[in-house]
N, C-alpha and C positions, 0 to 999 in steps of 0.2 A: 533476461536470465527468466527462462520459461520455467517454472516445477512441475514437473508431472505426479501425481497424487496416486500410489497405484494401491487395490485393493483385496486382501486375500479372503479369502472363501473357506470355511473347514465343516467335512461331512462326517458323521456319526452315523456306526450300525452295530446292529444289537446280533448276535446269535441264536438261535430257536432252541429250546430246552428240550431235551430228551428224558422219555421213559421208560423204567424198567417193567419186564413180566417176568412172573411163577409161573413152572411149567409143574404140572399136575401128576402123579406117581400112577405107571399105565399097570394092568392088569388088575381082576379084584378073586380072593382066594373064594373058594367056594363053602369054609367057615371060618367063622372069625378065628383070629389065633391066639392061645390063652395067654394074658402078661402074666413072665414070672412074678412068683412074690417075692418083695423088695428092691423091686427093679424099677428103677427112677421113675416119675412122668413124662412122655411122649413132650417134648419143646414146642411150644405153639410156632408156625408160621409164622419168618420175620414179614410186618410192614411192609406195606408199599412206600417209598419214597413218596415225601415232597414234593409236588411239582414248583419249579423254583419260578417266580413272581417274569413275570415279561421284562424285557429290555424296556424303556420307552426312547427313540428320539430326543433329542431338546429344538426346539425351533430356535431357530436365531433370532435374535434382536433384530431388530429395524435398528439399521444407521441413525444415528444422531444428529438431528438437524443442524445442519453448516450456523455459526454464532453470527447474529447481521455485523455488518458494516461498521465503525463509527459514526456519530451522526459529524458532516464540514462542520468545521469550524468557524467562530462568527464571523460575517461580517467586520471588515475593520471603524474605530471611531475617532482616529488618531485622523486632527482634517489636509493633511498632508498625505498622510497617505489615501484617503478619499481620493482624492486630485491628485495624484499620481496614478492610481489605477485606472482614473478614467479618462486622463492624455495618453494613457497605453491602451488604452481599449477605443478608445475614439479616435485617434486622431496613428498613433504609432503605427500600429497591428495593419489598419487599411492601407498606410501610406506608407509602409514597406510592400505591401505584397500589391503595390501599382496605381494608387490612390494619387489623388493631389490635395499635396503633403501643407498648401498657401490654403486651400479653400475649408481643410479640414482642419489647423490649425484655427483661422477665423473663428468655424464656427463652433472650436472650444472655447473661445475667450480669451485666446491668445491677440497678442499685437504686433506687430511686425518691425524687426530693430535692424537694418539696414537686411542683411541677408539670412536672419535671422529670426527665435517666433519668440517674446520672453511672455511671462504672467506672472502680477507681483499679486500676492495677497498676504496678508498680515501672519506674520509665521516662517513663509518659505517664496523661494523663486523658484522658477522653471522656465530654461529656455533650450527649446530645440533648434539646433541646431542646423544649420544645410547642408542637406544631403552629400552634395556636390557631385564627386564620382562615385560616391554608394549608393543610389537610390532602394534599394533591398535591405536600408540600416538607418534606423530612428535612433538619434542619441540628443539627451537629455541631461542638460548639468540642471543642476538640484540643490538648493539652497535650503537649508532646513532646519530646526530646532534641535541641539542638543539632548542625547539622553544621557542619562548618569549611570547607565546597567552596562549598555554596548553599541555601537558608532550606528545610525540608522535603524536603531531594533524597530520602532513600529513600519516603518515601510518594507524593513526586509521582511519582519511577518508578512505584511500584505503580500508582499510579490510571492513572496513562498507559496500560500493559502494559493492564491490565484493561480498560482504554476502548477503545483502537485496535485493541491484539489478540486480545484478549478475543472483542473484541460490537462493533466492525466503527466503530467510534465516530469522526468528526473533531476532530480540533486546533480551538477556534476561538480561546483566546486563550492568549497568554502575554507576557506582559510584567510590566514593575517601574517603580513612577512614586510618588513621595513627593507627600502629603496631611497639610497640617499639620504635622504631630508625627510622623507619620507614615511609614513606607515600606510599600509595600504590592506583593507579590509575585503576580501569578494568575495563575492557569492551569483552561482549562475548554474541555471537549469535549462533544459536543453528539450526536444519533442523531435520524433520524425513523424510529420503527417500524408503520408500519398509520397507527391514525387517529389514534398518540400523537408527541411530540413528547418527549423526551428530555435532560434538560441535569446536568450536574454539574461545579461548581467549588469549585477548593481557593485560598483566600487566606492568607497568611503576617504576618503583622506583624510592625512592626520598629520601632524608633527612626528618625527622620529621617538619620540617622548610621549607618545598619544595625548598628547594636548590638541585641541580643538584645531583644526586651518582656523576657524575666524575666532575674534573675541567671543560672540556670543550666536554663534552658529554651527553646523557644518556643512560639508559638503561633497555632494556623492554625482558618482556619475551613473547612470544609467540606458541600458545600449540594448536595441531589440534585433533583431535581426532575420533573415529570412535566404535561404539559399536552396535552388534546386536539389536534386539529390539526383547522382547518375546513374541512368537506364542501365 
């Protein structure tokens, strides 16, 4: 949704002051008229009114400069988050947009495992699934460390910052629910770019009681997809 900002301009006006004039009596007698004894002295003519000071029009002040946008968040420091962002940008995005997944995965350090591609490192494991009939989709199964605050917190924050602050995407989903014997925590982001629609989702799987799916690790699925926008 786009918001329009409306500006209002105020105009001030001033009125000119009026000045009064006194008229002198007409005619002059041949001799001065005697003043009767005991008569009060003639009253002095009233003083002319003091003209009012002209009203000045206030000059409108210049609009305040817009506040600078907040600085972007710092890059991730968590090893799993760093590796996942690198896989997303160097393998998934180009592969789903028509690149050769096998070549891209091999260049990024993945090894072939049947039709899939696997990367094992201390603390995490990534498995890129074969696209099958969905060449415009890239699916990564992630085994990652348990975060005591929130399932997959470091990688969720890294994906959010990449999508929203780095690429202008919008948060679409942020929810948690229980389905059968699993607790699903879902975050997703979407973006329209020209003639294509991009989406990114991460789902973290836990037992229905909130316990991690593995004894020493959490498991998540990260999926990037791109679809054409109908003209």
